[in-house]
N, C-alpha and C positions, 0 to 999 in steps of 0.2 A: 463470424463468431461476436458477438456483441461485445460494447463499451461495460471492462469490469474494475473493480473497486480491488485494491490488494487486500480488504482484508476479507476474511470469511472463515467458516469453522464447519467442518463433516463428519459424521460422526456413523458406522454400521458394526455389527456384530456377527456372531461366526460359531456354531456351537461344532465344536473337534475331538474326538478320542475324549469322552468326558469333558471338556474344560471349553466352557465359555471365553470365545477371544473378542477382545473390542478394539478398533481401530479409530484412533481420531487424527483427523487433519487441521492442524490453525493456520494461519497464513496474515501475517504482516506486513510493513511498509519493507521496503527490503530496493535498492538502487539495481539491483539485479537478480536472478534467481537463485537460491541459496535453502538446500533441504537439509534438514537432524530428522535422523531417525533414530527411535529408543524403542529397543523389541530386545530380545533373547538376545544373549552372546550366540549361544549354539546354531545361528544361524549366519554365519558371517556376508551373504551373501543380500541379505537384508537389505540393507541400508541401496548398495549399488542398482536392484533389481526396481526398488519401489522409488529411487530415483528416476528411474528410467523409465519408468509407468507416468510418473509426473509431468516428467519435462515437453509433451506434447501438448498436455494442457494449461499449463500454469509456463509464464514467459516472465514474471517477474515478482517478488515477495522471497518475504520468509517461511517457508514452509517448516512448520513441525509435525512429524508423525510418531503417534507413540500408539505401541503395539502392546497390550494390557491383556491377562488372559486370568480365568481364576477356575477350579472345579465345576462342573454345569449345576451341582447339586451345594455349591456355596452358600447358594442365597439362602434355601430352606432349611439348613443345619450349620450352624459351627462345630459341633458337638463332637468329643474325637470317639473312635473308634475302639470301645474298651476290650469289646473281645479280641480284635488285632494288637492292644498293648499287654495284653494279661497272656497272650501266645511266646513277644517279644520277653516278658520277662520269664515266663517258663524256660526259653530257648541259652536265654545269659547265666542265668543260676544252672543251666544241667550244666554250660562250658564251664561255669567256674567250680563245678566240682569236676569235673574231666580236669581240668589241668590245675586243682588243689591250690584255689586260693578264696580270700574269703568272698562274699556273698552282701554289698551295704547298699543294696537301692535307695536314692533321696529323692527330692524333687526335681532335682538338677536332672536324671535320669531320666525321667520322666518324657521330663521337655525333649531331651533331645533324642527321645525314642519315639517323642508324637511327630516331629519334627523331618524325621527319619521317614517313618510313615506317609508320612503326606506330600514329602518328595519323591517315595516309591511311585504314589498312586498317580501324580499328576507328569507324569514326565511325560518330554516334549518328543513330539511325532516328528520324523525326520524331513528335512528338508522339501527333500521331492515328493513327499507325501503332503505337506501342508500346502505346496507353491499353488498346485491350479482351486485350491478353494479360497486361498486368501488372493487373489488374482483378480476375483469375485468380489469377496468382499470387498477388499481395497476398493474397485471402481467405485463401487458403490457410494463408498463414502467419498473418493473424487470428485463424483458428479453433486452430489450433495454441495463439496466445497465450493467448487463450479459457478454451480447454480447461485447461491450465494452472494459470489464475488460480485456477476451480472446484476443482481436485483441492486447489491448497492453502488453499481454504475451506472443501472439506468435512474437512478435516485439524483447522485450527483448530476449524470451528464441533464437531465432537466434544472437542478441550480444552478449551472456553468450559465445555461444558456438565457434563463434572467439576469445572472449578473452582469452577462454579456451585453445583455438590449438596457441593461441601465446602464453601463458604460458609453454606447451609443447614441441614452438621451443625453447625456452630458459633454456628448462631442461637438451633440447640435448646437449646448450652450454657448461651450467655447469658441464654433466657428461664426457665431452670431454677434457675441460681443466683440471678437475679434475681428471682422467684418472688413473695416475700414481701417484698422489698425498702419498700414503701411504709410497709408494715405497722413494721419494723424500724425504721423512719429515725423515723417518729413515736416509737417507742418512746424511740430515743435520746435525741431531743432530750426527753424527761420526763424522764428521768434526769439528762439534764445539768443541767436547770431544776432538780430534784429537788437534786442534789448543790449548785447554787448559793442553797440555803436558798430559793428561789424559789416560791410556792405560785402552782398553777396549779387555778382551776377548770375543770373540763370541763364543767360542766355552762355554763357563758357560749359562746354563741354567735359570740362573734367570735375569742375562745382555740379554737376548735373549730375555723373558719375556717383560721385562724394554721397550725395544725398539719397541717389537710390541705393547704395549700397547700406547703407547706417539703416534704412529704412526699411529694406529687406532683412533686417536681420528680425525683424518683428514681425515677418508673415510667417504664419502656419501650415500655409495653403501645402506644402509635404506633406509633415506631421501629419494631418489630416487626414491626405491620398493614402500613409502608407497604414494609418487606425484604422482603415474599410479596409483594406486590403487584412491586413491581421483579422478582423470579425471575421471576415470571410474565411478566409484557413482556418479560423477556429470553431468555427461551425462542421466545416467538415471533416476534421481530424475526428471530431467528437462522433462521427456516425462513422466512422471506422474502427479498429481494431490495435493494439500494442502502439496507443497515442499516448502516454503518460510521457514520456519525455520528449514528442515533438509539443503537445502543449505547454511542455515547461520551459521550454525556448520562444515562442508565441511569446508565454506572461512574460519575459526576457525582455523581450522587444516592443512590449504594449506599455512597461514600467518606463522606459526608456523612449519613448516618443511624447509620451503626456508630461515628463520632468521635462523634454525639450520646449514644450510649451509649456510649461509654468516658468520655468529662466522668459521667455517672450514673453507671458503675459504681460497688457498696457491697462487690464481694467479689473474690476476686484472681482467681479462676477466669474471673471475666466479662473484665476487664483481659485477662488470657492470650490471654481468646477472639479479644478487641475486636483485638492484635496482630498474630494470625494472620490475624483477617479481613483487615487492611489490605494484609499483604502478598499476599495471595489475590489483591485487587481490584486491586494493583496490575500481577501480572502478566495480569489479567485487561485490565487498560487497554492494557497494553502487545501483546496480540493484538489488541484492539479496532483496534489505529491498522492495522494490517496489512490490515482487514477495507476492502470496498469499500463 
């Protein structure tokens, strides 16, 4: 399975029992899989059935399914069946006469009769009858939804690779700028102590340990190693499936390491690179949240 976005759309149509059925699926971002089905209440098994068909194909996202229908000839004509309405009026008039009650038709009665006739013409088929046809049509719509999600996922994947490459360039700037930072930091400490008129015995092991401790606080070697490892993991995950949550975790780790480098920075060029890197990581985070 390819890298997939959580955003997609799929549609398919089916003609059944003189009705044109349309199935539309839309998906948006969601931490887990959530399915909402809107269709005829006469089919109580509809939601559970469609959800069962979706689960093997989609792992994350909010999926909305809408099943709508109209008479197959509704597009060609929206007129009323005059003959049918006249027959209904005649039947009502005859019944009113038998019951010895006045028959006073009006526009409201006309509308009610028209709606009643329409409902009779478009009675729903049974669930058992519609199920085989529905599965084929639904699968077509689901295929289109998944295809769109994968197309969008491929586009996002290319964008993320470009941004990781930009982060790698910024990391090179940080590494180069802070290459001799521990030594510079140690020399700066010695100078400050000397300026204060304090003598420092560099042969004293305890003094050396203290100087080394404070100097190492400016060393970003460990952060650089971990960032490069995260970049490698990021690329590997982009080649897999169901990667959204894993990538989201890696983004948090990237930001944590870059923030640490920022707190240790001793050069303006490093600080600038850190700020640019944080901007890129935020863009990556936004894109990753769209991935399944």
